Every structure is written in C-alpha cells, then in structure tokens.
N, C-alpha and C positions, 0 to 999 in steps of 0.2 A: 515617293515624297516628293516635294519642289527640289529641283536641283539647288534654289537660293538657299535652302537651311543648312547645305553642307559646306564646312571651310576646310581649306587646305591642309589636310593632315601631313605629319613628317614622320620620317623613319631615321633611326640612328645611324650612320656609315662606319660601321667599325673598323674597314680599311684607316679611313681616315681619322677615326679616334685613337687608333692604337699607332698610327702613323706619328702621332703628336709626340710619343715616348722617345723615337728615333731623333726626331727634330731636336729635342730639348734633354738630349743623352748627357750633354756636358753639365747642365745645371744639376743633373739629379745627382750627377756622379762626384761632384762638388761638394753637394750639400751632405751626401751620403758619408764621403770619406771624413768631412769635417765632424759629424756628430760621432763617425764612431772612434776618431782620434779624440775628442772629447771625454767619450767614454773611457777609453784605453787610458786618459789620463787621470781620469778618475778613478780608475781602479787600481792604478800604478801608487797612488800619492795617498788613498784613505786609509786611515788608521786599520790594521787587522784585527778584528775580533774571534775569539774562542770560545768556545761553546762545550760543556761536560755535563753528563747526566747524572745522577743517582737515583736507584730504583727501590722502592720499600713494597715488601709484601704484607697486606694486612690480613691477617689471621691469628687466630685465638690458638696462644703456645701452650695450654696447660695441657700437662701428662696425666699419663693416667694413675701417678703416685701422688701427685698433689692436688687432685682433683677432689673437690670437698665430697664428703660422704653423701652417699644417696644419689649423687648425679653421674650420668652417664655420657656417653659422647653425642648423644641425640638432645641433650638437654643444652647443647652451646646453643647461644644466638646466632641466626644466620645473618653474614653482613651483606647487605644489599647494595643496589647502587647509590642510594640516599646516603647509606653509610659511610661509602668510599668519597661520596661527594663531602660530604661532612668532614672527614679526615682530611681533605685536600684544603679546605677552608681554614682546619686547625694550622695544618704545616706552613700556609702561607700568612697565617698571623701576625700582628706587630709584635706582639711579646716574644714570639720566636725570633723575628728578624732583628729585633734590638738586641736579644741576647747574644746573636749571632755576630752582628756589627760592634758590639763591645768588645767580643772574644777576640775578633779578626782586627781591631782596630780600623775600621774602615774610615771612620770621620778623617784620619789623617792622611787620605789618598786623594789626589786631586779626581780622579774617576767617579767619586763617590761624593764627595765634596767639591761642585764644581767654584765656591769661592774661595778656593785655593789656586786654582788653576786660569782665572781670568786674563784674558788679553788686554793690553793696552787700549784697542778699539773697545771692547766691554766695558772699561772702566771708565771712559771718556762717557759712553753712552749712559751708564748710571749715572756720572756725576752729571750729566746733563739733563737728568731726569728721564731719558727717553727709555728705560728699562728699568725694572725694579731691582733694588738692591737684594743680592742673596745671603748678604750680613744680616738681615732684617728677619731671616727664616731660620728657625732653630735648626741646631745641627742634625740633632737627632731628625726631624723631617726632612730634611734635605739628603740624608743618608738612606732612610726608609724609600722615598720617593725613585732616587736611584735605583735601589735594590728592586722595587718593585718593577721597574721600567726593564730590568734586565732577566727577571725570575719568571718562570712558566711552570708552576704546579698544575699537573693535570692526571685523571685517572684513565689508565690504559683500557680502551674500549674492551667489554665482556671479559675483563678479570678483576682481580681484587690488588693490582699493583698500581701504586702511585709513584710517576716520575717526578723528579724535583730537578729542572733543567735552568742552568744559568750561564749566562754570557759575560765576558769581562774584555778588557784588552790584555791582561796578564793570563797566561794559560794557565799559571799555578793558582791564581784566585777563581779561575773559572772551574777547578776542579773542587779547592778548597771550600768554597763557600757551599756547594750542595751537600756535599759530607759532613759538614758543622750543622748545615739545618737538618737533617736526617738525623744526626747524634742530639741535636735540642730537642726534637720531636719525640723521641726514644727518652729522652730525660724527662721531659714534660709528662709523657704518659704515666711513667715511673712514679713520679713524685706525684700526680694525682691518685694514684692508686693506695700510697704510702697515706697521703692525708685522709682517703677515703676508710682505710683500716684503722687510722688512728681516731675519727671521728667515730665507728663504729665501737672500738673497744670502751670510748670514753660513755658511750651510752650503753653498753651491755651492763658496765660494773655495778652501778647503783640500781639499775633493774632486776640484776640478779639477787641482788642483798635484799631488795622490797620483797622480792617474790617469795624467797624463803621464808619471810617473816609470816607472808600469807598464807601458804602451804601449811605452816605450822600451825598456824590457827585454825585453819579450815578443819583439818586432821583432829584437832582437840574437840573443837564441836563436837563433830560425828563422834568421839570416843563418849563424850558427856551427855550426848542425848540415846547413845544406847545403853549404858548404864541407868540412866533415870528412867528408861520405860523397859521395866524386866519383862511386862509380859510381851514384848514385841521377839519372840522366840522364832528362830528361822527353822523350816524344817528341810525335807528334802526337794532339789531343784533349784534351790536360793529363792524358797518362796515363805511366807508367813508360817507358821505352824496351824494358827484357826483357820488361815482359810484352806490350806492342805486337808485338817480335818475335816472341815464344811463339805470339801471335794468327795472326801472318803462316803462321808455319811449320805450325801445324796446320790452317790452310788448303790449304797445299800438301801436306803429308803425305795428306789426305783426297782430293784430286785425283790423285796417283799411286797410291795405292791402288786407286781406281776403274778408272783406265785400265790397271793390272795385270790387275785382274779383267777387264776386257772384252778384253783381249788374251788371256788363257790360257783364258776360253768360247770365242771365235772360233777358236782353235787347235783347242780339242778337238771342236768340229762339225765342221771339216774332216777330222781325222784320223778320225773315224766315219764319214764319208760315202767316206773311199777304202778303209777298210777292208772298209764293207760293201757297197761297190759301189753305192752308193746316188749320185743327182744330185746333181752338184755345183753344179746352178742355184739351189738353195735356201739356198744360202751367200752372202750380200752383198759380202763382200772378194774371195771370186773371180769374181764378175761386175763386180766393178768393176775388174777387171785388163784394161789395152787388148791384152794379148798373148791371152789366152784369148778375149776377146772376137771377135779377128780370126780365131782358128781357129773360134771357134764359127760365123762366117759363111764361111769355107771350108767347113766341114762341112756346112752347109746347103747351099752350092752343089751340091758333090758329091751330096749327097743326092737335090738336084734332077735334076742329071744322070743319074744311075742311073735314077730314076725314068722320065726321058723316052727314054732308050735303050732300058729296058727293053720298051717297047713296040714297038719294030722289031729289036731283037737278041735272040738266046738268051742264057741265063745263062752259057754259058762261054764267051762271046764274048771276045777280048782287051781288050777297050776296057772291057766293063763288071768283067773282073777286075782291071785296073788302076786304075780307079775305086774299087773297093772295098777294093784294097789302100792307096791312100790315106786313105781314110775311116777305116780300122784305124789309120794312121800319127797323124792328127790325133785320135783317141782319147787316145793314148799320150801325146800332146804335152799334150794338158788335162791331163791326171792328174799329169804330171811337174811343170806350172807349179802346179798345186794343191797339190804337196809343197814346191814352194817358196816357196808362200804362207803354207803351214803351219809352216816352220822360221822365216820370217821373223816370223812372231806369237809363236811361240814365244821367240826371240832378244827382241823387242819385251818381252815378260812377263819375262823374265830382267834385262832393264835395267830396268824399272821396280822389280823387288824389289830391286836394288842399291841405286835411289835411297829408295827405301820406308826401307830399312836406315838409310842414312846421315839420314835427316830424323826418324828414330827417335831416332837417338844427340843430334842437334842440339837435339831437342824435350827431352830429358833433362837436355841441359845448362841449357837456358832456364828447366827447371823451377825447378831451384835457385835460377836467379839471380834468377829473378821471385820466390820464396818470400822471398829475403834483402831484396830490394827492396819488396815489400809490408811486412813489419816497419818497416823504415825509413822507408817512407811513413805509417805508421801513425803514428810519433812524431812524424813533419813534420807532418803533418795535426794532431794536438793542439797543438803549438805555434802554428800558424797559429789554429785556431779559440781559442785564448785569447788570440793578439794581437787577432784579430778582436772579439772579445768586448769587450776593454779599451778598443780603438778605439772600438767603436760606444757604448761608456758615456761614454766621454770627448766624442764628439760631442756627444750627448743633454744631458749636464750643461752643455757650453759653450751649447748652442743656448737652453737654460732660462736660464742665467746672462745671456747678450745680453739675451732677452726682459725677465727682470727689472730688469735695470739699465736697458733704455730706457724702462721705466715708473713710475721713480721719482716722474718731474713729472707723470704722467696716472695717477691711478686714478678710473676710471667708479664712481659709487656705482650700485647696484640698486636706487634707489627715488628717486623726485621728487615734489615738491610741485605738484599742478595745481590745488588752489583753497585760497588763503590765507583764515584766518578774518578777517571785517571787522567792526568795531565794532558791534554790534546796538544798533539803535534803539528796540525796544520789548521789554519783559521777556518772559520766557515762563512767570513766576509770580509774581504771580497773576493768573489771567483773571476780570475780576470777572463778566461775563454768563456764561459756566460754569457758576462756582461758586456763586452766586446761583440760577440755574437749578435745576441739579441739587439745591440745598438744598431749594428750592421744591417739587421734582415728589417727591421723595423723603420728605421730611417727610408731605406729602400723601396718599402711598399708605402710609405706614408707620400712620400714624395712624388711615385708611381700615380697614388690615387690622386694627390692634388694636380698633377700635370693633367691627367685625364677628366676632372671635375671641370678645370680650366676649358680646356677644349671644348667640351660639351656645353657648358654655359654658353660659349661665346658664338655658338652657333654654326661654327665651322665644321662639325662633325655631321650637321643633319641635310638630308635631301629631302625633297618631296616623295609622299608615299605613293606609288603607283595607283592612278584612276581616283585620287582623293580630292584632287581639285577640279570644281565643276564650273562651267562659265557661267556667269551671273546673268539670267532673264531680264530683261527690263519690260519693266510694266507700261502698259498702254492706258494711256490719260481717257478718261470717262468721255464720250463724243457728246456732242450736242446735241437737242432735242430736233433732229432733223432727220430727212428720207436717209437711208444708207446709201452711198454710192459704187455702185458695181462697176469693177472692171469687167468688160464685154468678152476679153479673149481670157481672162482667168476663169470667169463664169461657166463661159461654154466647155472649156477642158474641165473644170471639175464637175460640172452639170453631167458630160458624156461619161466621166468615170464612174460617176455615181449610178446613174440609170443603168450601166452595165452590170453594176454590183448588186444593185438592189434585188430585192426578193420579193414573192407575193405580199408580203405584209406591207410593202411601202406602197404599193398601188392602191391597198385597201385604206390608207393613210392620206393619200394624195388629194387636193381639194376638189372640190364637188363640181360638177358639170357646170354650173353657171357661174363658177369663179373663172378667171381669164388664165389660159395655160401659163406655164413659166416661162417660156420664150417671150410672151407679150411685157414681161415686167422689164426685160433687156431692153426694149423698142421703147415701151414706155420712159424708161431710166434715160435713153438719150433724148426724148423728146419732152423731157419732164420742165416744168415750168421754174424758172430759175427763183421764183417767189418762194415763202415758204408755205407750205402745205397746212391745213387743218389738220389732216388725217395721217398716220404712218404709211409708208410705203413699204412694203414688205420685200426683201430679197429671197431669193429662189432659187437655191442650190441644191435641192430636195431635203431641206431642215423641215422639221416638224415644231409645232409650238410645244410648250410645258404640258396642256391637256391631254396632247397625243403621244407624248412620250410617257407620262403617268399611266395611260392605257395600254402602251404597249408592255409596259413593265407587269402590270397586274395580268393583261392576257398571256404572256409568256411564262408568267410562274417564276421568272428571273428570281435568283438568290443574292446575285450582286449586280451593280450598275457601275460602271467606271465613267466618269466626267474627265473629259479634258479640254482646257480653255487655253488654247493659244494666247489668246488677245489679252492674259493676264486676269487680275482679281476682277475686272468688271464684268467679266464673262461667267463668274461665279455664280452668278444668282440661279442659273438654271437647275444647278444640283439640287439648291435650298427650295425653290419653289416647285420642284419635281418632288422632293421628299416628302413635303407638305402636302400636296396633292396626295400621293398615294398615302398618306398617313390619314389623311380626311376619308379616303375610302375605308378604313378600317383595317388597315394592315400595321403590323410594329416595323416599324421602319426607323434606322440608326442611320444618320448621316456623319460620315469620317471625313475630317477637313484635312488634308495633308497638303495644305497649300504654306509658302513662307510666312505671309501676313495675316493666317488666319481670315481670309475673305470671306468664306462661307460659314464660319462658326461665329464671327463676332455680331454681325445682326440678327443670329439667332439666341444669342446670350447677352448682348448689351454690353459685352465686354471680353478682353482677351487676356484676362488673368485667372483664368480656371486651369487647374489641371487638366492635361489630356495626353494624346498620343505618344508625345515627347517624354512624359514623365513617365508612361509605361514601359516604354523602349529601355529607358536609363534605368528602371527598377526601383524607382522613385515614388510608384503609387501603384494599385491595383484598380481590376475593371471598375467595380464600385465607386472610386474616388474620379474617376475621369470619366464617367458617361454623366451627360447631364440633361435637362427637359428643355428642349423649345418653349421661348416664351410664349409664342404664338400659335402655338399646334401641338398635336400628341405626339410629335417627332423627338426621338432622341438624337443627341449630338455629341461626337467626342471631338473637342476642338484641338488646335495644334499643342498646345501646353505651354509650361513654363520653364521645362527643361533646357540644357544645353543642347542644342541641336547636333552640334559634332558629337556628341558622346552619345546621342539618341541613336544616330546614324549608323555607329559602331556595331549596334544589334538591328541593323535592318532585315538581318535574316528572321528575324522575327515575326515579322508581319505575315507570311503566310498562315504561322499560328494562331495569331491575333484574329486574322479574317475569318479562319476557320470556326474561331470560339463565337465571333460574332454572330456569321450566319446561323450556327445552332442555336443561336439565342432571339434572333430576329427573322421575320419573313423576308426582309429586305435590307441589305446594307447598300448606301449609296456613297462612293468614295469620288471625293472632289479632289484630284491630282493637280489643279494648276496647268502651265504651259509644259506637262511633262510630255517624254515620247513614249516610242513602244517599249524602248527595254526599260523605262522607267516604272511602268505598269505591269510590266511582266511578272512580279511578286505577287499582285493582288489579283490577277486572272483565276478565276477557277471553274468548276461546273456551273452550269445554270449562268451565264455572264454575258452581261449586256454594255457595250462599250457605246458611249455617246461623246459627241465635240459639241462643247458649246462655244455659240458664234452668237455676235452682235450684228457684223458685216462683213459681206462677203469681199474680202481682198485677197492680196497674195498669200500674206500669210496663213491664214485660214485656210486657202487651197491646198497650200503645201504642205502644212500639218497632215490636211485630211489624207492626201495623196500618199505620204509617209506613213503614215497608221493601216491605209488598205494595203499598201505594197508589204508592211513588217507583218502579214498575217491576222489583219482585222477586217474582213472583207465585208464584213456585217455591220461596219460603222454607221450610226445614226447621228445625224446633225440636228441639233436643236437650238431653239433662241427665246431668249425670254421674254423678247421684244413684243408688245400688245398685250401680255398677260396680266392682268389686275386681281390681287388678292382682297378679298373684304376684310375690311378691319387692318389693315397693313399696306395700304398703297406706297408704291414707291414712285418716287417722282422722277420726272425725264425718262429716259432710257434704262430697261430695268437692270439693277445690278444686287450684289449680295447685300449692298446697304442699303 
C-alpha cells in the first residue's frame, strides 16, 4: 500500500510511565497518609454497634402420644423452602415488631425515636423547613422504621433454621430484642392454634347435635319400611328370600330338562336298534340290565355247545335242532326286554316333562315375587345408605370433637428456639484495623492509578513505534499536453540497463522496422522544434503501450500484475487501462487500488466513498462488500475504502491471504501500488506475477525508481505508458491519467 496511507503509530514507554511514580512519590504519600488518618479518626470516633442473633428451628413438634388417632409420622406436612420463607415474613411482620417495641418500651430510647435526640443543627433545619419534622410521623411508625433498619431475618440455606439478627448501640438491647421477637413469634403461633381449636369446637358442637337427630330419623325410616313390607324376607347370603328361591328353582329346572332330554335320546336309540335289526350291544342302558346280561350269557353258552356238537353230529341231529331253537328263543327274549327298557325310558321322559312344566310354573310365580321384592329392596337400600352416611359423618365429627377437646390444654408449636442471643462483648462496627488498612491500600492504589493516567494522557510516556512513521510522498502535478522532455544522460543509463535485462519477449514487443530506432528519439528531442507539435512524441526507455502490456499479460498467463507509479496518481491510469483491455479480451479481471488517494479506482466508480481494501483489512466488511463493477467495462475493482488507514495498516500481514483468495476467484488481479518501492510490493508478489512501472515522462525520478526495482530483485520489470491510448466511449483529455 502507499506510504502516504500510514500514520505515525506510538508505543507506551513503560520505563517513563512508571518513573512518574518516583517523581510524584511525595504527593502520593501525603494524600495516602491523609486519607488513612481520616479513616482512623472515623473508626475511632464512630459510635460502636453490637449485633446478636437468635436462631429458631422450624419443625413439627407433635409427639407419638399426642398425635391424632389414625395418623403416623409420614402424614406430617413437609416444610419446604417456601414454607420457611413464609415464616420469615411472619417473624418480621409489623404485629410482632409492635408487640416487642411495646414490651421493651423502645419508643423512650433516642436510638429508636430520633425525635428525642435531635441536635440543635437538626432543629434549626426543621424550623427553617429544610428538613421534615420527625414529630409529624407517628411514634409507632418511627420505632418500626428504625427496627426494620437494624433487623435482619433470614433462612439459613439448605436448612429449616431461621436466624433473627439485630444490631444496636446498646449490647443488652442487641440481645434482648431478637430474643423478644422469637418469644413473640412462638406466642403468636400458640395463639393462632388456640383460636383454630376454639373455632373447630364451636363448629363441631352444633353439627354433632344436628347429625344425631338426622341419624335417629334415618334409622326409624328403615325400621318402619321393614315392618310395613312383610314380604321382604331375607334369606341366606343377605339376599331376599324370593330371589333365593327363584335361583334354586332355576337350578332344579335345568337339571330336570337335562334328565328328560337324556331319557328321550336313550329311548330313541333303542327304538332305532329294534326297528333296524341292529345290535343292542351298542346301547349302554340295554347292557346294564341284569336279565339281558344273563340271557346274553346263556346265548353265548348255547352257541358254544352248538359249535362243539357240530364237530361230531350232523346238522339235522335232534340235539342241535333243540339247541338252535333255544338260541332263537333267547334272541326274542332279549328284544322283548329291550322294548321294556325303551318303554321305561319313555315313561321316565314323560315324568321329567311333567316335572319341568311344574317347575316352569313355579319359576314364573317367583319371578313376579322377586321383581316386587327387588323394588322394595332398592328403597330399603336407599334408606339404609342414608342412615349409614349420617352415622359415619356423626362418628367422624364426634372423633374430631373429642380430639379437639382433649388438646385444649396442649398445643405444640411448630418452632423452637435452639440458640438464644447472647450479650455481645465486642462491637461488629467499626473495625479499626480493617478500616484503616483498607483506606491505606485503597488510597495508595488510587493515587498510583491517577498518577499513571496523568503521565499517560500528557504524552510524556509515549514514544514512536519502530518503523511506523513513513515519509510522505509528494504527488507530481498533471503535466501539460506537450512532448515529454527527456534527459539524455538519464535516458541513456536507463536504456542501457533495460536493454541488458530485457528478455526475448521485449524484442518481440519492440517497434516495427519502419519506425525509427529508440536512440533517434533522443536526437529528435535535442533538435525538436520549440513550437507546439500537433502529435505527441513518445519517449523511449524501453516502455510499451497499454495494448502491448495487455497482450503480454494474456500471453504469459500471469495471475498477478503489480503496477508501480513513481510519478504519483497521474501515472495510475496505466493500471486502469490495462485492466480494461484485458477484461475486454474476455478474462475475469480485478483491479486492487492501494494508492493513498484512490486515483486508480475513483475514475472507475465515479466516487471514492465505496468500502474497499481498508475496510476489509480493518474487519469492517467482507469480500462481497468491497468488490464493485467498473462503470465503463466488465472489470471489477476494489477501491481504497473508507476505513482508518492506520488501523488497516496494522493488519497488513493479511494482504498475502487476500491476494491468494482474489487470484483464486479471478483470472488476473492487477494491483496499483502508487509510488511504492520493492519492500512495499513484496507482500503482493507471488507465483505468476508480472511487475510493471507506469511512466508519463522519462526523467530522473522514473529512471532511479526503475533501477532500484531491478536491483531489488525484479529484473523483468516492464515499463508501460498510457500516453497515446484512447478508449472508445471513455476519452481521457490531455495526457492519459486515471482521471
């Protein structure tokens, strides 16, 4: 960046800064001793104050012998943090404080009634109307105000302990008042419980009398209903007799129906066996008959004998025929017996049918009776429920009344004093040593800080930062429209150096053969007509024009182009024109303006108020905020910006990172550095970098700057001039410049 953008930074000279303490030690010591003496006098003369503390434990003190019946240890309410905070407010309430103030007669003490101890000065202020008269405030309110100022009631953290802390000028009062407050609080709790028990007794007495009458009436209604409804007899299981009989008959009816169905089914199977000539052995009822079993045994015996005799006798033998005849008679007897069994089963089924019909008739009668009994039972149950409810409520009220009555003379309070306040022997204020020590240390530190700040703000403790102040570069004024004046000696030296360092590319960019050689320009300059010429005369130090510079950048594929303008802002037009030429060729080009005055970016944006590189370095903007479009081409530009240059220069080490980011996003980044030297552009040079020097006329300043850059490690330096270049649509009058 241009040297003109850096201001002179300063550093703090710590030796000079702390030496001011030694120079002003007497003042620091005198003021410190004075403040310490005042603190000692205050601590010595101040009225001592004493403080005492009474501690109460909040807990349910009900014992196992006095606890109401039906309750246990787990039924006790848990006193949480909110409950303890509530008790704190109760202890510090106005009623308790008023009672304590009346018991201890605090209104007669000047410490609590400041109307009694008014000094003459205070009385004069009251008479003059400059201070309110304390006599106008009620005595009770004055005492309460003082008590609240000296009282501190708080719950001890993570416990159910409440501390009552009080401070006073009288050590005896400092102990008596918190003890009296704790005593008044316990009496308040006991009185509250007494009133609660009395209210409960007054409520339960009439209620019990009323409930006793209601219970008698309800039980009388139940007895009257039972006596009036004689049919509502109760059987077993506490149920109505009709309902119980109906249940029994229903069970008997189901059994008879099952027996009838079984008899009919068995008779049907026997009939089918007899009609179809089937075997009767498959019917269990037939086989269970004793006669049929004996006949079956005789039948088996005859068949056995026939089988035995058939082996020795012929079929027509009389004995065999007699046995076969007996066997046929046995079959007939068995079938006759089966028919008898069938007729018995049919008779049994008819009997069951008759019994079933009788049971159905009885069930229907009992259904009607049970329905009537159910309705009556509902009414009776309603009366009994009402009587039971009244009886239970009466029993509950009577139990509560007995408990309340038994606790008239014993009311356990849910708090107890486990640490009474003792009369303090030493005051808590003032503490002589801490007050004097704090005054000594505090005044010493304060005076030291004041002395250091005075030295710092006076500027005597400041010194210039190394390398922060840069020499100002004077800008060269815009030259007139005339041929440049060339110093022959300087031009010869620079031409010789440039010719020795130029590469094959320079010869490629040299003028065409029909043009006059470079030395002829020097001769023409010596013999030039003093009258103004209609055409410009080009100086020849090996420089090229804007078109050639753009062609060189495109052909070399350079990613960066650094432009140095020793002649000031007027020569910055070369970077602008080259950037536009390369952009017109189709490449993505960005011009970064690092001049102090914004000479390169102002003609591209028609304003110097856009955020730019200084805002980016000062972390006031992002890349998207500082990149703007050229008004006359497709080129992009990053102006100087509006941030503080001094602050931006402190972040100059970020320039290489910014350049790397820009070269990644663009095909070519052109940087106009103004009158910078080799050290100034070292942060901007990277891979694929071309260095150019912009010139308007070949003078000693340009020649010297070119020689310094070549000697500083830039042998490929290329000189470029904007003279003679015309941009269509954006003509630049006179000699071409960034404006």
